[in-house]
FIDOZA-880438 format. One line per field, with one value per residue (C-alpha): residue in three letters; x, y, z. Coordinates in Angstrom, 2 decimals. Each point is the difference from the previous one (the first is absolute). Example, Ala and Ser with C-alpha at 12.3 -4.5 7.8 and 13.67 -1.06 7.14 Angstrom:
2
res: (ALA, SER)
X: (12.30, 1.37)
Y: (-4.50, 3.44)
Z: (7.80, -0.66)
//
This chain:
196
res: (UNK, UNK, UNK, UNK, UNK, UNK, UNK, UNK, UNK, UNK, UNK, UNK, UNK, UNK, UNK, UNK, UNK, UNK, UNK, UNK, UNK, UNK, UNK, UNK, UNK, UNK, UNK, UNK, UNK, UNK, UNK, UNK, UNK, UNK, UNK, UNK, UNK, UNK, UNK, UNK, UNK, UNK, UNK, UNK, UNK, UNK, UNK, UNK, UNK, UNK, UNK, UNK, UNK, UNK, UNK, UNK, UNK, UNK, UNK, UNK, UNK, UNK, UNK, UNK, UNK, UNK, UNK, UNK, UNK, UNK, UNK, UNK, UNK, UNK, UNK, UNK, UNK, UNK, UNK, UNK, UNK, UNK, UNK, UNK, UNK, UNK, UNK, UNK, UNK, UNK, UNK, UNK, UNK, UNK, UNK, UNK, UNK, UNK, UNK, UNK, UNK, UNK, UNK, UNK, UNK, UNK, UNK, UNK, UNK, UNK, UNK, UNK, UNK, UNK, UNK, UNK, UNK, UNK, UNK, UNK, UNK, UNK, UNK, UNK, UNK, UNK, UNK, UNK, UNK, UNK, UNK, UNK, UNK, UNK, UNK, UNK, UNK, UNK, UNK, UNK, UNK, UNK, UNK, UNK, UNK, UNK, UNK, UNK, UNK, UNK, UNK, UNK, UNK, UNK, UNK, UNK, UNK, UNK, UNK, UNK, UNK, UNK, UNK, UNK, UNK, UNK, UNK, UNK, UNK, UNK, UNK, UNK, UNK, UNK, UNK, UNK, UNK, UNK, UNK, UNK, UNK, UNK, UNK, UNK, UNK, UNK, UNK, UNK, UNK, UNK, UNK, UNK, UNK, UNK, UNK, UNK)
X: (0.00, 1.20, -1.03, 1.13, 0.87, -0.95, 2.83, 3.12, 1.32, 2.85, -0.18, -3.67, 0.73, 2.80, -2.22, -2.82, 2.32, 1.37, -3.50, -1.75, 0.53, 2.13, -3.12, -1.03, 2.18, 0.06, 0.45, 0.97, -1.25, 3.41, -0.48, -3.15, 1.58, -2.23, 1.73, -3.21, -0.21, -3.36, -1.50, -0.96, -3.03, -2.02, -1.14, 0.74, 2.69, -2.34, -1.07, 3.58, 0.61, -3.16, 0.91, 3.40, -1.31, -2.88, 2.35, 2.33, -2.82, -1.85, 3.09, 1.89, -2.74, 2.13, -1.00, 1.77, 0.10, 0.93, 0.55, 0.05, 1.37, -0.36, 1.31, -2.80, 1.04, -2.58, 1.24, -0.11, -3.62, 1.08, 2.46, 2.02, -2.27, -0.71, 2.65, 2.79, 2.32, -0.26, -0.49, 2.81, -0.95, -0.41, 3.69, 1.11, 2.25, -0.62, 2.42, -2.08, -3.20, 1.62, 1.35, -3.45, -1.64, 2.43, -0.31, -3.82, 0.18, 2.53, -1.18, -2.97, -0.22, -2.54, 2.10, -2.38, -0.14, -0.81, 1.12, -2.82, 0.34, -2.88, 0.43, -2.41, 0.07, -1.51, -0.80, -2.01, -1.24, -1.26, 1.67, 0.58, 1.52, 2.38, 1.20, 2.84, 0.71, 2.66, -0.18, 2.92, 1.53, 2.16, 3.45, 1.70, 2.80, 0.95, 1.30, 1.29, 1.34, -2.26, -3.43, -1.29, -2.47, -0.96, 1.56, 2.75, -2.58, -2.67, 0.21, -2.66, -1.82, 1.65, 3.41, 3.20, 1.19, -1.31, -0.85, 3.34, 1.88, -1.64, 1.12, -2.26, -1.25, -0.82, -1.84, -1.91, -1.26, -1.92, -0.26, -3.19, 1.01, 0.88, -3.45, -1.78, 2.07, -0.59, -3.75, 0.50, 1.95, -2.65, -2.70, 1.93, 0.67, -3.75, -0.90, -0.67, 2.79, -2.18, -0.83, 3.68)
Y: (0.00, 3.50, 3.02, 3.59, 1.67, 3.62, 1.64, 2.02, -0.72, -2.52, -0.75, -0.99, -2.06, -1.87, -0.76, -1.27, -2.28, -1.44, -0.73, -1.29, -3.60, -0.74, -1.12, 3.66, 2.09, 3.60, 2.64, 3.52, 3.14, 0.18, -3.52, 1.12, 3.29, 2.12, 3.21, 1.76, 1.68, -1.19, 2.76, -1.23, 2.22, -2.25, 1.16, -3.39, -2.66, -2.52, 2.75, 0.53, -3.73, -0.24, 3.06, -1.48, -3.49, 1.30, 2.29, -2.86, -2.39, 2.53, 1.25, -3.27, -2.62, -2.06, -1.61, 1.87, 1.08, 3.22, 0.92, 3.05, 0.25, 2.53, 0.58, 1.02, 1.62, 0.18, 3.28, 1.65, -1.05, -2.65, 2.16, -0.29, -2.79, 0.30, 2.76, -2.09, 0.09, 3.79, 0.95, 2.58, 1.32, -1.12, -0.60, -1.12, -2.94, -2.65, 1.79, 3.19, -1.90, -1.61, 3.34, 1.61, -2.95, 0.04, 3.79, -0.18, -2.72, 1.83, -0.02, -2.28, -3.17, -1.85, -1.34, -2.74, -0.46, -2.54, -0.75, -0.85, -1.43, -0.37, -2.11, 0.20, -3.00, 0.54, -3.22, 0.28, 3.41, -1.21, 1.47, -1.73, 1.65, -1.41, 1.81, -0.48, 1.85, -0.08, 1.96, 1.50, 3.21, 2.79, -0.02, 3.11, -0.20, -1.93, -3.51, -2.37, 0.18, -2.41, 0.54, 3.29, 2.77, 0.22, -3.38, 1.49, 1.54, -2.74, -2.58, -2.72, -1.17, -2.98, 0.63, 1.66, 0.97, 2.62, -1.10, 1.52, -2.24, -3.16, -2.17, -0.11, -3.42, 1.20, 3.06, -1.82, -2.55, 2.65, 3.12, 1.65, -0.66, -3.59, -0.57, 1.56, -1.92, -3.31, 0.70, 0.74, -3.24, -2.01, 1.49, -0.64, -3.61, -0.61, 1.40, -2.54, -0.16, 0.96, 3.35, 0.93)
Z: (0.00, -0.82, 2.03, -0.38, 3.30, -0.56, 1.91, -0.72, 3.48, -0.27, 3.75, -0.30, -3.11, 1.76, 3.01, -2.21, -1.98, 3.25, 1.26, -3.12, -1.19, -3.06, -1.85, -0.25, -2.32, 1.15, -2.68, 0.96, -1.72, -1.64, -1.39, -1.85, -1.13, 2.20, 1.00, 1.03, 3.37, 1.31, 2.13, 3.45, 0.45, 2.31, 3.41, 1.55, -0.26, -1.75, -2.44, -1.15, -0.47, -2.13, -2.11, -0.89, -0.77, -2.13, -1.95, -0.96, -0.85, -2.16, -1.83, -0.47, 0.31, 2.35, 3.29, 2.75, 3.59, 1.71, 3.60, 2.16, 3.50, 2.75, 3.49, 2.36, 3.28, 2.80, 1.51, -3.45, -0.62, -2.51, -1.89, -2.16, -1.32, -3.71, -0.20, 1.58, -3.03, -0.30, 3.65, -0.10, -3.44, -3.63, -0.77, 3.46, 0.87, 2.66, 2.33, -0.28, 0.86, 3.05, 1.20, -0.30, 1.78, 2.94, 0.27, 0.14, 2.68, 2.15, 3.62, -0.77, 2.09, -2.12, -2.87, -1.16, -3.76, -2.67, -3.51, -2.40, -3.51, -2.44, -3.14, -2.91, -2.35, -3.45, -1.88, -3.21, 1.13, 3.38, 3.06, 3.33, 3.06, 2.62, 3.10, 2.43, 3.22, 2.67, 3.25, 1.85, 1.30, -1.38, 1.58, 1.38, -2.58, -3.13, 0.58, -2.69, -3.53, -1.90, -1.49, -1.36, 0.70, 3.67, 0.87, 2.23, 2.37, 0.03, 2.79, -0.44, 3.12, 1.68, -1.57, 1.18, -3.49, -2.41, -3.54, -1.06, 2.45, -1.36, -2.88, -3.06, 1.11, 3.54, -1.26, -2.74, 2.53, 1.96, -2.18, -1.22, -3.62, 0.86, 1.53, -3.00, -2.55, 1.77, -0.24, -3.71, -0.51, 1.85, -2.22, -3.21, 0.99, 0.30, -3.41, -2.71, -2.55, -3.02, 1.61, 0.00)
//
């Protein structure tokens, strides 16, 4: 089975390929010669995943999936949420987002947060959604060199290491994206072969 993963994020692509079985061939946007910047104009995380998947299916006619992820911080009323990637501004880097997050949480005791991933699968024009979530807290400072995004400041509940201190295997076993992708894999495995 071939599925296009509608992302330009190489980190996300790598994680998905590690989690999906070899029986599913993952094509990147680059593999299908798509250089379009798909505007993430949704007001929610699932909205953005659907927008990206629908765009690829309608333009290229290929079965695909897209995801969107957000960090939701309790003390910030769920922010940055759908704006996680551009929390510090449109052209910001991960380091800028982390700096803004830690600044806004300065002096705040409640550091509870969760990572949420929504995946939209588009098969023959029909969309199906899968969601993964992991709860944790925002650390006082960055810890760890692995991962990407907010990983250095996210400590999942029940663990003593941030996502950025974990190996890929450790993180994938418990991460929001890992949970969502395993739901996707389970769904795909139950589909009858002729549908694919």
